[in-house]
Structure formats: C-alpha cells, structure tokens
N, C-alpha and C positions, 0 to 999 in steps of 0.2 A: 793202047795202054800207056799210062803215064808212069814216069819213074818215081820211086818213093823219095820223099823229102829227106834232106840231110838232117841229122839230129839237131844241129844248131838252128835250122830253119823251122823246125817243128814248134808251133806255138805252145803245145802242151808240155814241152820239155824245158821251157824257160823258167829259171829260178825266180820266184816272186816273193821271197821271204821278207824283203825290205820295202817292197812297193807300197806306197801310200801311207807309210807309218811315220814319215818325217814331221808332218804338221802336228799331229797329236803329241809327239815327243817334244817338239819345240814349245808347244803350249804348256806342257807339264813343267818343263825346265823354267820357262818364264814365270809361271805361278810359284814355283819353288823359290826362285831368286827373289820375287816380290815378297813372299812370306818371310824369308830369311832377313831381308833388309828391314822389314817392318819390325821384326823381333829385335834386331840389333839396334835400330834407331830409337826404339821405345825406351831403351836404357840410357840414351843420350839426350834426346829432346822429346818433349811430349806436350800436346796442347792441353790446357786446363780451362775450365769454366769458372768465371768469377761469380761467386755465389752471394755476394752482398755489395752494398754501396759504401762499405767502410773505408775504401781507398779513393773515394770520389774526391776530386774530379779526374784524377789520373786514370783510374780503372773503375768502371761502373758495373752494376749488376747486369749479367748477361754477356759481358765481354768475353772473348776467348783470347787467352794469352799463350805464348810459346815459352815453355820453361826448359832451360838447359840444365841438365842434371850433373854433367861432368865437365871439368876443365875451366869453368868460369869462376874466378874468385869473387867473393862478396866481401864488402867492407861496410862501414857505417854509412847509411844512406841508401844502400842497395835495396831494391825491391825483390823479395824472395817469396817462395811458396813454402808454407810450413804445414806439417802434419799436426792437427789439433787434437788428436786422440790422447796425447800425453797429458793434457790438462782439461779433458772432458768437453771438447768441442762438439757441437751438435752434428748429428748425421743428416746431411742434406741430400742423400742419394735419391735417385728417382725410383718410384715403385716398380722395379723390373719384374717382380713376381706376379704381376697381374696378367690374367689371361693364360691360355694354354701355352702359347709360344713363350711368354714371359717366364712362366714356371719352368719350362723346359730349359731355356737359356740360363736362368738363375741357378738351377740345379746343376747344369753342366759347368758353370763358372765355379760354383762351390767345390765340385768334384776335382777341378783342376787347381784349386787353391787360390782363385782370383778373388780379391777383396772388392765387393760391390759397393761398399759404403763410400761416400764422398765426405771426407773430413779434412779439408785443407782450407787454407786462408791465405790470401795475398796480403803481405805486410811489409813494412819497412824496418830495416835494422837500425835501431837508435843508439845502442851502446854495445861495445864488445867486452869480452872477458877482461877483468881488471879495471874497467872504467866505472865511474859512478853511475848509479841507476838514474835515468832521466825521469823528470816529472815528479820527483819526491823531494821537495825542498826541505832543507833542515835535516835530512837523513844522510848518514854516511855509508849507506849500503853500496857495496861494490858488486858488480856482475861477477858471479863465480866462474872459475875456470871451466871450460867445456860448455859454456852457456853464452847466450846473447840476449839482449833486450830487444823486443820487437813491439811495434805499435802500428795500428792501422788508422788512427786518428779520427775517423768519422764517428757519427753517433752509433753507439753499440759496438764500437771497435775494440780491438784487442790492445792491451798494454801489459805485456807479460815477459817473464824470463823463460826462455825455451832452451833445450839442449841443442847443441850444434847438430847432433844426429837427427833431430826432427826437422831440419831444413831439407826440403825435397830438392830444391834447385833455385836458380836465379831466373826471374822473369826477364826475358830478353826483348820481347816485342809483343805488341797487341796484333793478333791476326784477324780478329773480327770485333766490331765492325771495321771496315777498311776506311781509315781516316788519315 
C-alpha cells in the first residue's frame, strides 16, 4: 500500500486561478494603450489628403501631409490647413455609404458624432489681421481682427479672408509620396 500524497503535492489541490491568463491581459493592455495614444495624438497631429493641385508645385493632388494642430505658431507665409465649410467649400468626401459595410460604418460614425465630409484645403497665409489685403490693388481694405487672408495660388485656388478659428493646423511635412 502506498502512502497518501501530501496536500501540497496533490495536483488537484494546486490553485490555478492566474495560470495562462497573462498573455491575454498583456494583449488587452497593449491594445488599450495603442487606442489611447491614437486618440490623444489625433488631437495634436493628423495626416491629411491634399484634394487639389491648387498649391502646386509645393503640394500636389494626392499628397499626404502631416498637420500639427497644437503648439506650432503660424505667420505670414505659413502653409496651413483650413476648414472651408465657413465659406461654402465643396464636400470632397469619399462615398463611404456604399455597400453594406460602408452603410454600417457610416451609420456608426454618425452615431458617434464623427464628421465624414472632407472640407479642408491646404493654403498659404498671405496677410495677417491689421495688414492690407493682398492682391487687390487700389483698395484700402484691411484684414479684420480675428481673420487672416489665405490663398492657394494655383488655378481654381482660394483667395479669401478666413477666421482664425477656421485654421485646423500648420502643415509640417509631406508624408506621401516620400521625396
């Protein structure tokens, strides 16, 4: 006859509450950190698609640019991204609501309050508040406080006064194509 096993040596009595659960927990933590960083960085820097050739040759249709939204001061000559909804810019958004998956994603985005339209333009600041409006010879018009004059120079480009609040951020670099 054999002696009974001591309770600590009995395989059935081993506590296995934490066994094998570290890998899924680490994966969830990593995904959570990645999501948090994405949300936080989205408010600071964000890539944008250049939707026209109006800033050629500096930026061409199809280029991707990185726009810094906080902490980068802009001055006359700075290349900025503006929201064109204030003066009726065209909606150049992709037709996301096509197909079953597109309708599902578009509906989810609207439910979360996400704007799907793309109404932005890469432009250059040409005059600041208090300075004469550029490109209007013989006129004594001054850029009003809280506004700037912007232009994109190319054919079909913008030459407008916009509110400072309509500046999304400063274009810091081209990220595509790599040149």
